[in-house]
C-alpha positions as CSV (number, residue, x, y, z in Angstrom):
1,M,-34.5,-25.3,-9.3
2,Y,-33.1,-28.5,-10.6
3,V,-29.4,-28.7,-11.2
4,S,-27.9,-31.7,-13.0
5,R,-25.2,-33.7,-11.4
6,L,-22.7,-32.6,-14.1
7,A,-23.5,-28.9,-13.4
8,R,-23.1,-29.5,-9.6
9,S,-19.7,-31.2,-10.2
10,V,-18.5,-28.4,-12.4
11,L,-19.6,-25.7,-10.0
12,G,-18.1,-27.6,-7.1
13,A,-14.8,-27.9,-8.9
14,F,-14.8,-24.3,-9.9
15,T,-15.5,-23.2,-6.3
16,A,-12.7,-25.4,-5.0
17,L,-10.3,-23.9,-7.5
18,V,-11.3,-20.3,-6.5
19,L,-10.9,-21.1,-2.8
20,L,-7.5,-22.7,-3.6
21,V,-6.3,-19.7,-5.4
22,L,-7.5,-17.3,-2.7
23,Y,-6.3,-19.2,0.4
24,F,-3.3,-21.3,-0.6
25,P,-0.9,-18.3,-0.5
26,I,-2.2,-17.4,3.0
27,A,-1.8,-21.0,4.1
28,Y,1.7,-21.2,2.6
29,I,2.8,-18.0,4.5
30,A,1.6,-19.6,7.7
31,R,3.6,-22.8,6.9
32,L,6.7,-20.7,6.2
33,S,6.4,-19.1,9.6
34,V,7.5,-22.5,11.1
35,N,9.9,-23.3,8.3
36,T,13.5,-24.0,9.1
37,A,14.7,-22.2,5.9
38,K,14.7,-18.4,5.5
39,T,13.4,-18.4,1.9
40,Y,10.1,-19.0,0.0
41,A,11.6,-22.2,-1.4
42,W,9.2,-25.0,-2.3
43,P,8.6,-27.4,-0.7
44,P,9.0,-26.1,2.9
45,R,11.7,-27.7,4.9
46,G,11.4,-28.9,8.5
47,F,9.5,-27.4,11.4
48,T,10.6,-24.9,14.0
49,L,9.0,-22.4,16.4
50,E,12.3,-20.4,16.5
51,W,10.9,-17.6,14.4
52,W,7.8,-17.3,16.6
53,R,9.9,-17.0,19.7
54,A,12.1,-14.4,17.9
55,A,9.1,-12.4,16.8
56,A,7.7,-12.4,20.4
57,H,10.9,-10.9,21.7
58,A,11.5,-8.5,18.9
59,S,10.6,-4.9,19.8
60,G,9.8,-3.9,16.2
61,P,6.8,-6.1,15.6
62,R,5.6,-5.7,19.1
63,D,5.6,-1.9,18.9
64,A,4.0,-2.0,15.5
65,L,1.2,-4.2,16.8
66,V,0.5,-1.8,19.6
67,R,0.3,1.1,17.1
68,S,-2.0,-0.9,14.8
69,L,-4.3,-1.7,17.6
70,E,-4.3,1.9,18.9
71,T,-5.1,3.2,15.4
72,A,-7.8,0.7,14.7
73,L,-9.5,1.2,18.0
74,L,-9.6,5.0,17.7
75,A,-10.6,4.9,14.0
76,S,-13.4,2.4,14.6
77,T,-14.7,4.4,17.6
78,I,-14.9,7.5,15.5
79,A,-16.5,5.6,12.7
80,L,-19.1,4.1,15.0
81,I,-20.2,7.6,16.2
82,L,-20.1,9.4,12.9
83,G,-21.4,6.4,10.8
84,T,-24.3,5.9,13.1
85,L,-25.3,9.5,13.1
86,A,-25.1,9.6,9.3
87,S,-27.2,6.5,9.0
88,F,-29.9,8.0,11.2
89,A,-29.9,11.3,9.3
90,L,-30.0,9.7,5.9
91,T,-32.4,6.9,6.7
92,R,-34.9,8.6,9.1
93,H,-35.1,12.0,7.5
94,R,-35.7,13.4,4.0
95,F,-34.2,16.7,2.9
96,F,-32.9,18.5,-0.1
97,G,-29.6,17.0,-1.3
98,R,-30.1,13.7,0.6
99,N,-29.0,11.5,-2.3
100,V,-25.9,13.6,-2.8
101,V,-25.0,13.4,0.9
102,S,-25.6,9.6,0.8
103,L,-23.2,9.3,-2.2
104,M,-20.6,11.3,-0.4
105,A,-20.9,9.1,2.6
106,V,-20.1,5.9,0.8
107,L,-17.6,7.3,-1.8
108,P,-14.5,6.9,0.3
109,I,-14.7,3.1,0.2
110,A,-15.0,3.2,-3.6
111,L,-12.0,5.4,-4.2
112,P,-8.6,3.7,-4.8
113,G,-6.6,3.8,-1.6
114,I,-3.7,5.6,-3.3
115,V,-6.0,8.4,-4.4
116,T,-7.4,8.8,-0.8
117,G,-3.9,8.7,0.6
118,I,-2.5,11.3,-1.7
119,A,-5.5,13.6,-1.3
120,L,-5.3,13.4,2.5
121,N,-1.6,13.9,2.6
122,S,-1.9,17.0,0.4
123,G,-4.7,18.3,2.5
124,F,-2.9,17.9,5.8
125,H,0.2,19.6,4.4
126,R,-1.9,22.4,2.9
127,V,-3.5,23.3,6.3
128,G,-0.2,22.9,8.2
129,V,-1.0,19.7,10.1
130,N,2.1,17.4,10.6
131,L,1.7,13.7,10.0
132,S,1.1,11.9,13.2
133,L,-1.2,9.4,14.9
134,F,-3.9,12.0,14.6
135,T,-3.7,12.2,10.8
136,L,-3.5,8.4,10.6
137,V,-6.7,8.0,12.7
138,V,-8.5,10.6,10.7
139,A,-7.5,8.9,7.4
140,H,-8.6,5.5,8.6
141,A,-11.9,6.9,9.9
142,T,-12.8,8.3,6.5
143,F,-13.3,4.8,5.0
144,C,-14.3,3.0,8.2
145,I,-17.3,5.3,8.5
146,V,-18.7,3.7,5.3
147,I,-18.6,0.2,6.9
148,V,-20.5,1.4,10.0
149,Y,-22.9,3.5,7.9
150,N,-23.8,0.6,5.6
151,N,-24.4,-1.8,8.5
152,V,-26.5,0.5,10.6
153,A,-28.5,1.9,7.6
154,A,-29.3,-1.6,6.5
155,R,-30.6,-2.4,10.0
156,L,-32.6,0.8,10.3
157,R,-34.3,0.1,6.9
158,R,-35.6,-3.2,8.4
159,L,-36.6,-1.6,11.6
160,A,-40.2,-0.4,11.4
161,P,-40.6,3.3,12.3
162,S,-43.9,2.4,14.0
163,L,-42.0,1.0,16.9
164,E,-40.4,4.3,17.7
165,E,-43.7,6.1,17.1
166,A,-45.4,3.7,19.5
167,S,-42.8,4.5,22.1
168,A,-43.4,8.2,21.6
169,D,-47.1,7.7,21.9
170,L,-46.6,6.1,25.3
171,G,-44.8,9.2,26.6
172,A,-41.1,8.3,26.0
173,D,-38.8,11.1,24.9
174,I,-36.3,10.8,22.1
175,F,-33.5,9.5,24.4
176,Q,-35.7,7.0,26.1
177,T,-37.0,5.7,22.8
178,F,-33.4,5.3,21.6
179,G,-32.3,3.6,24.8
180,Y,-35.2,1.2,25.3
181,V,-36.3,0.5,21.7
182,T,-34.0,1.6,18.9
183,F,-30.6,0.7,20.4
184,P,-31.4,-2.9,21.5
185,L,-32.7,-3.6,18.0
186,M,-29.7,-2.2,16.2
187,R,-27.0,-3.2,18.8
188,S,-25.8,-6.2,16.8
189,A,-25.5,-4.1,13.6
190,L,-23.4,-1.6,15.6
191,V,-21.1,-4.3,16.9
192,A,-20.7,-5.9,13.5
193,G,-20.0,-2.6,11.8
194,G,-17.4,-1.7,14.5
195,L,-15.7,-5.0,14.2
196,L,-15.5,-4.8,10.4
197,A,-14.2,-1.2,10.7
198,F,-11.5,-2.4,13.1
199,A,-10.4,-5.2,10.8
200,L,-10.3,-2.9,7.8
201,S,-8.2,-0.3,9.7
202,F,-5.9,-2.9,11.3
203,D,-4.5,-4.2,8.0
204,E,-4.7,-1.0,5.9
205,I,-1.4,-0.1,4.3
206,I,-1.9,2.1,1.3
207,V,-3.6,5.1,3.0
208,T,-1.3,4.5,6.0
209,T,1.8,5.0,3.9
210,F,0.7,8.5,3.0
211,T,-0.7,9.6,6.3
212,A,1.5,8.1,9.0
213,G,4.2,10.3,10.6
214,A,7.9,9.6,10.1
215,G,9.0,6.6,12.1
216,F,5.4,5.6,12.9
217,E,5.0,2.0,11.8
218,T,1.8,0.0,11.9
219,L,2.1,-3.8,11.6
220,P,1.4,-3.8,7.8
221,L,4.0,-1.1,7.3
222,W,6.5,-3.1,9.4
223,I,5.8,-6.1,7.1
224,F,6.3,-4.1,4.0
225,N,9.5,-2.4,5.2
226,N,11.1,-5.7,6.2
227,M,9.9,-8.2,3.6
228,F,12.9,-7.4,1.4
229,R,15.4,-7.9,4.1
230,P,16.5,-11.6,3.9
231,N,17.4,-11.9,7.6
232,N,14.0,-10.6,8.6
233,L,11.9,-12.7,6.2
234,P,11.1,-15.4,8.8
235,L,9.8,-12.8,11.2
236,V,7.7,-11.2,8.4
237,N,6.1,-14.6,7.8
238,V,5.2,-14.8,11.5
239,V,3.9,-11.3,11.7
240,A,1.8,-11.8,8.5
241,T,0.3,-14.9,9.9
242,V,-0.6,-13.0,13.1
243,V,-2.2,-10.2,11.0
244,V,-4.3,-12.8,9.2
245,L,-5.5,-14.4,12.4
246,L,-6.3,-11.1,14.1
247,S,-8.2,-10.0,11.0
248,I,-10.2,-13.2,10.8
249,V,-11.6,-13.0,14.3
250,P,-13.5,-9.7,14.1
251,V,-14.7,-10.5,10.5
252,Y,-16.0,-13.9,11.7
253,I,-17.8,-12.4,14.7
254,A,-19.3,-9.7,12.6
255,Q,-20.6,-12.3,10.1
256,R,-22.1,-14.4,12.9
257,L,-23.8,-11.3,14.3
258,S,-25.1,-10.3,10.9
259,D,-26.5,-13.8,10.2
260,G,-28.1,-13.7,13.6
261,V,-29.8,-10.4,12.9
262,V,-31.1,-11.6,9.5
263,G,-32.4,-14.8,11.0
264,A,-34.1,-13.1,13.9
265,T,-35.9,-10.7,11.6
266,G,-36.9,-13.4,9.2
267,H,-35.5,-11.7,6.1
């Protein structure tokens, strides 16, 4: 399709504007993490690594990072198992109510986080479960499952069932077929889904606010609780920069894996 030079220029300028609006605040926070001043004043003043050294020796951010990693690892592991099972059930089998179950599987990612958080908080209290790491992991897993489910289901739809049928015709049982045929072909989708689920859980704050136990701070919660304390503002900038960097890595790897799968299958 032919696009005029003027149209390309307008689209390019609009794209640049959108990217600037999206990423300038993130870049500014990263710049403030090495700023000599303790405020958000513009323009930034000087350059120092003092706040990075202080953040590295502060127990609050370090403990919060450990809790965030622990929660994200557990939630993404549960999501990998349940999301994969759900994708197989809804992709490979037809049964009454299949569309309803499929809708229920993806609904948690569409609901506002505050609705999910309040509902889970109320549910936990109703059944007498105290808020703890367990409730936080369960809460995160509810929306992480959707990420894994969508990735694996999309891969299974591109995977011809005839390959599994041929394996069965050659005498392989269901576990051998999965281990030698199905799993190698969907492995990259599993890894991509798991990484995206990890990234989503790692920086979640709304659901975390309603389902974390008292005194249990993840890294996003630590940022929120300290960003209004002037003396801790430089540390907040450092921690926010770390969260962005740690979130970019799994998302980038997942995108590369997804691109590799699409390219390899020719779709």
